[in-house]
Phi, psi and omega in degrees: 000129182286163177300324180295320179293320178300315180298321180295315180296321177298316180298313181295321179296318180295319180292321177296318179296318178298320180295317179297316179300315181296320179295319178295317180295321178294324176297322176296319179301311182298316183293315185280345181264006177301135180070010176287156176311129183305329179293322178290321178298316179297322178295319179302325181292343180259358176278136182270121176096132181295330180291319177291329175295318178299319180294318177294318179301320177304315180295320180295318179294319180291333178292330177057227183289347180280349185302315184300315181287338182267349190296144182304138179290162174290165178300325179296317178295318180297318181293328184277342188301318184300333182267357178280166179300318180293318180299318178293320179295320179297318179297318179295320180290326174297316178299324180293321177296315180299318180293318180296321179295315180297321180294322183276343184226072182305135178092351180244145183240135176260120177256155179220136176273112184263001184281128174291170184239106182293166178298321180299318179294317179300318179296316180299318180290321178299320184288342184241350186289131184293317182296326175296316179299319180296312180295321180296318178297318179296320179295312180299320178297318180296319178293321177298321178294322183284319185249312178059202184270349186261343182253133177252094184285152173272171185301315179301320179295320178296313181298320178298316180296318180295313185290334184262355177285138180236125180287149176296321176227125183292146174297150184279358182233148170285153178300146181307128182100340184250004177291135177298336177294343182284352175242019173063013182252003179251144185221140177251125179260157169211155184252134179237151175220122183055040178078003181249134178287123179248347174216099186256209186241037177264121184301323184296334183251013184300312183293320183285309185286330184257299185292305184297325182278352177090001184286334175300311180294320183290326176292318177300320179296319179294323178294317178296319183293336184264005178122352174059046181258018178233129180263136179158192001282170178295132184264328182224110351292158185289119179223092183295348180267352190260122178227152178246139181283137175236141185290336177247151180304136178292147181293000000 
């Protein structure tokens, strides 16, 4: 047998194994998502790859009864939010934070992304985000070790395994449908100086650009000075720039 034939058989064998693994993982998705909120099931069908579906499914299962209240609004709801009483109050409070930050930090500008994040956008980002891919692969590998091809788990066992698995490094995105940005109440800040971003929204540089440089503390001070109507920052994954609007002042 020539080297080329050996290489071909190895390639075909690897592809067949990958296909079998993917089929088994997809069967787990179907089995563990039985009786799940129909909106979550529909979202899973738009996620690319069974491993990323499993990771999203884990988040839906862990959300439990809170999933319905956290689920991303429709486009109509998102579009209407800015004209509601709460939406107008949130815009005014954001302006107050920006003004307080500018007053305390001359020469520096606080920018804020006010755009909500639709389900379609969340799905697109989930399907392409590298940190999601890494976590999804780790989850699928852990399930393969636990169940593999020889064990046929029942739905409760699968759900238990999914809900109790913990990633070494959390994905940088919430599962599609569960992002706080999906209800127009979450906001990402960044700091600029002379038109250049010096503290942005990159997870890899969060500790250096925000914590070490003091901007985490300075943003918190501006929020307190402006009425303390934003809760945060987000702790998992750690995002010192991410705050959620609350209708009453945070304690």
